C-alpha positions as CSV (number, residue, x, y, z in Angstrom):
1,X,9.7,1.1,54.9
2,X,8.2,3.5,57.3
3,X,4.9,2.9,58.7
4,X,1.9,5.0,58.6
5,X,-0.5,5.2,61.5
6,X,-3.6,4.9,59.4
7,X,-5.8,5.5,62.4
8,X,-4.4,9.1,62.8
9,X,-5.5,9.8,59.1
10,X,-8.8,11.4,58.1
11,X,-11.1,9.8,55.7
12,X,-10.0,12.3,52.9
13,X,-6.3,11.5,53.8
14,X,-7.0,7.8,53.5
15,X,-8.7,8.3,50.1
16,X,-5.7,10.5,49.0
17,X,-3.2,7.9,50.1
18,X,-5.2,5.0,48.3
19,X,-5.3,7.1,45.1
20,X,-1.6,8.0,45.4
21,X,-0.7,4.3,45.9
22,X,-2.8,3.0,43.1
23,X,-1.3,5.8,40.7
24,X,2.2,4.7,41.8
25,X,1.4,1.0,41.1
26,X,0.0,1.9,37.7
27,X,3.2,3.9,36.7
28,X,5.5,1.1,38.0
29,X,3.6,-1.5,35.9
30,X,3.6,0.7,32.7
31,X,7.5,1.2,33.4
32,X,8.0,-2.6,33.7
33,X,5.9,-3.1,30.5
34,X,7.9,-0.5,28.7
35,X,11.1,-2.1,29.9
36,X,10.2,-5.6,28.9
37,X,8.9,-4.4,25.4
38,X,12.0,-2.7,24.7
39,X,14.0,-5.8,25.6
40,X,11.9,-7.9,23.4
41,X,12.4,-5.6,20.5
42,X,16.0,-5.6,21.0
43,X,16.2,-9.3,21.1
44,X,14.0,-9.7,18.1
45,X,16.1,-7.2,16.2
46,X,19.4,-9.1,17.1
47,X,17.8,-12.1,15.4
48,X,16.7,-10.1,12.5
49,X,13.0,-10.8,13.5
50,X,10.0,-8.8,14.5
51,X,8.7,-9.1,17.9
52,X,5.5,-10.8,16.6
53,X,7.6,-13.5,14.8
54,X,9.6,-14.0,17.9
55,X,6.6,-14.8,19.9
56,X,5.0,-16.8,17.1
57,X,2.3,-14.3,16.6
58,X,3.1,-13.6,12.8
59,X,4.3,-16.2,10.4
60,X,7.5,-15.6,8.7
61,X,7.1,-14.1,5.1
62,X,8.1,-17.4,3.7
63,X,5.1,-19.2,5.2
64,X,2.7,-16.2,5.1
65,X,1.8,-16.8,1.6
66,X,1.6,-20.4,1.5
67,X,-1.9,-21.8,1.6
68,X,-2.3,-25.3,3.2
69,X,-4.1,-28.0,1.3
70,X,-7.7,-29.0,2.5
71,X,-7.7,-32.2,4.6
72,X,-11.4,-32.4,4.9
73,X,-14.3,-31.5,2.5
74,X,-18.0,-31.0,3.1
75,X,-19.7,-33.5,0.6
76,X,-22.9,-31.5,0.7
77,X,-21.1,-28.3,-0.3
78,X,-17.5,-29.0,-1.8
79,X,-16.6,-25.4,-1.6
80,X,-16.3,-25.7,2.3
81,X,-13.1,-27.3,3.2
82,X,-10.8,-27.5,6.3
83,X,-7.1,-27.9,6.5
84,X,-7.3,-29.4,9.9
85,X,-5.9,-26.6,11.8
86,X,-7.8,-24.1,14.0
87,X,-11.4,-24.4,15.1
88,X,-13.5,-27.0,13.3
89,X,-16.0,-25.4,11.0
90,X,-19.6,-25.7,12.1
91,X,-20.5,-28.1,9.2
92,X,-17.9,-30.6,10.4
93,X,-18.6,-30.2,14.1
94,X,-22.3,-30.6,13.5
95,X,-21.7,-33.8,11.5
96,X,-19.3,-35.1,14.3
97,X,-21.9,-34.4,16.9
98,X,-24.4,-36.5,14.9
99,X,-22.1,-39.4,15.1
100,X,-20.4,-39.3,11.6
101,X,-16.7,-40.1,11.5
102,X,-14.0,-37.7,10.7
103,X,-12.6,-40.1,8.0
104,X,-15.9,-39.7,6.0
105,X,-14.9,-36.3,5.2
106,X,-11.2,-36.8,4.5
107,X,-10.0,-35.6,1.1
């Protein structure tokens, strides 16, 4: 790599050099992202999957329509249930914060 004598450049030349360097870095980053995306798409296709399925971002069609059973229920409002997955609903988090046990809400 050749060295550039930065002291010999004017302020405008330095600004232009920095702008060009930033643009080159962005372009290289975009090229790398494009290349990795293409590799992921090819790998997923070879496995008969989508990229989302490959990375676990999308459930397979077999599981997508399957509803999980409720494990916990709000006694004050039986329409409010929770499967035990994901973030706890507010009604349950509030009750636990008050010192109630999780088992009290089990179905």
